[in-house]
N, C-alpha and C positions, 0 to 999 in steps of 0.2 A: 191326977190329971195326965192325960197321955201327952206324949212328946213326940215329935217326928224329926228324923235327921234327914235333910234334904241334901242331895248332891246333884249339882247342875253343871252340864258341860256346854259351854257356850260355842256358837258357830265359829268364832275366832281362836278357839282352842283353850281359853281360860277355864278354870273350873272354880266354882263355888260351893261351900259346905256351910249350913247352918242348921240350928235346931230351933224348931217352932212348935207351938201348940195347935196349929191349923193342919188338917190333913189336906196338903195342896192337890191330891188326887181327886178328891170329891168336892174341893171348894168351888163355889161358883165364879166363872170367869167373866169378867167384865170387858165389853168391847168399846174401846175409846178411839176414834179417828181409824177404825179399821184394824186395830191391832188388839190382840187378847192379853189381858193382865189378870193376875191373882193378887190381892192384898191381904196379907195374913193378919192376924189378931194383934201380933206384936210388931206390925208395920214393916215387914219384908214385902217388897213389891217385885213380883217376877213378870217380864215381859217375854211372852213366847215367840215374839219376832226374833229374837237372839238365842233362844235354847235349841240346841241339838239334841241333847239327851237329859232326862231327869230321872233320878231313882229317888225312892222314899222308904226309909226304914222306920218302922213303928217302935217306939220305946215305951214300955208301960210303967216305968217307975219315975219318980221325981228327980231332977237332977239339980 
């Protein structure tokens, strides 16, 4: 199973980093009340309202 390391820089300067099995670059975005979100299979929720920059690194091995 592929894993993806996601690094997010928020507009307020905070940084988040997590590992997920969902490729957030190609995941379908959901629009709720005008905001865009992605919900990963392992239940991380990303709100693009607060994201300044996001990078994704693909890992091909199991962790």
